N, C-alpha and C positions, 0 to 999 in steps of 0.2 A: 573796518578799514580806516575810518577817520582817526581812531586812537593811535594807529601806527604812525600817522603823520604828525602827531602832536609834538610840538617843540615849545619849551618854556624857558624864561630867562635864567633859571637856576642852572641849566646846562651850560649856558655861556659863562656864568660866574664860576661854575665848577671847572670849566676848561681854563679860564684865566687863573684860577687858584693853582692848577697844576702847571700852568706856564710859568708861574712865579713861585714854584715850590721852594726855591732858595730863601724866600722871605720868612719861612718858618724858623730859620736860624735867627733872624733879626727879632722875630716875635719871642723866641725863647730867651734871648738876651734881655729884651725889654721887660718881659715878665719876671725874669730872675731878679733884676734890679728893683722892680716895683714891689715884688714880694719881700725883698730884703728891707726896703725903705718903709713900706707900709705895715708889714706884719712882724718886722724884726726877726725874720728867719735868717739862718746862717747862709753863706754863699752856697754851700753844698746842698742844703735842704731846699733852698729857692731854686737852684738849677735842676735838681731832681724833680721837684714839683712841676716846673715848667716843661721839662722834657716829657715826663709821663703824661701830663695833661694834654700836650700837643699830639703825642703819639695816639692816645686814645681818641681824641677829637678827630684826628686825621683819618683814622681807620673807621671808626663808627660814624662820625659826624658827616663825612662826605656821602655815605650811603643814606643815612637817616634824613639828612637835610634835603637831598634831591627829592625824596618821596614826600616829605612834608611840604615842600614847595609845590609839587604836583597837586597835592590835595588842596593847597591854598588856591591854586589857579582854577581848579575844577569848580570851586565855590565862588571865589571873588571875581573871576572874569565875567560873571553874569551881571555884576554891579559896578565894576570899575570902568571909567571911560578909556577907550582905546584898548581895552581888554589886555591880553597877555603881554604885549610889548609896549604898553603905555608907561609913562614916566612913574606913575604911582606903583605899578607892579615892579619896576626896576628897583625903586627905593625900598619897597617892602622885601624884595628878594635879598638885597644886601643886609638890611636890618635883621631879618629872620636868620639868615645864614651866619652873620656875625654873632648875634645873641645866642643862637643855637650852639655855636662852637664854644662860646664862653660858658654856657650852661653845662655842656658835657665836660669841659675841663674842670669846672668848679665842682661838679659832683664827683668826678674821679679823685681830685685832690682832697676833697672832703672825706671820702671813704678811706683814703690812705693815711692822711695826717690828722684825722678827727678834728678838723677845723670847721667853723661855721660858714655857710654859704654867704652870709652877709659880709664877712671879713674878706673872703676870697674873691668875690665878684668884681670889685673895682680894679684891683691889681691885674687880674686876667683880662678884663675888658680893655684896659689901656693898650696892651700888646696887640690884641685882635683888632681894635679900631685902627691902629696904624697900618696893619696888614691889609685889611679890607678897604681902608681909605686909599691906599696906594693902588690896589687893584681897580677900584672904581675910577680913580683918576686916570689910570692907564687905558681903561675902556672908553672913557669919555673923550680923551684926547687922541685916541687912535683913529687915524683917517687912512683908510686903505681903499684902493681901487680893486674891486673884486675881480676885474679882468686881468690884473697884473699880479695876482697872488697864485703862484704855482702850487702852493700847499693845499689849496681848497679844490675839491673836485665835486662834481655833481653826479649823482646817480639817478638814472631814470628807469623806473620799472614799468614795463609795458602792461597795459590792461588786457587781461586774458580774453575779454569779450571782443577785442579787435581781431582776433585770429579766427579764421574759418577753415573748416576742413571740407574737402570735396570728395 
């Protein structure tokens, strides 16, 4: 039953990523221009690489990274101060999710365009750093009163042992 109540920072980051889904367009534009500048790709090839990389990363990465982060927390929370919601785990969550996205995009584009990972990694990292940096900034600066947020609801499940039959 304890595992059913487990919550980890990757869920919050994942939720914020979906709240800022429109940033993927900014990421694609930034990656397009960094691929053009750093790898001398044409505009069309750069745009196609950025779109395909982000689509694959969005579909596969969001699933894979959530479970990878759960695995991280199952191991690291035994050794990290303040466990799951400590500052170290928040930082690691952002770093792993950002680098995981870049890695998935890099592998995807490598397979399609027969490019080396070494050449692709930095241009794709730039766009993802901007996106994850913005999301981290928005989470850090977000101050909300949980009592005034009508979008959040609490669900309480009764303990079956509290019910008696006569």
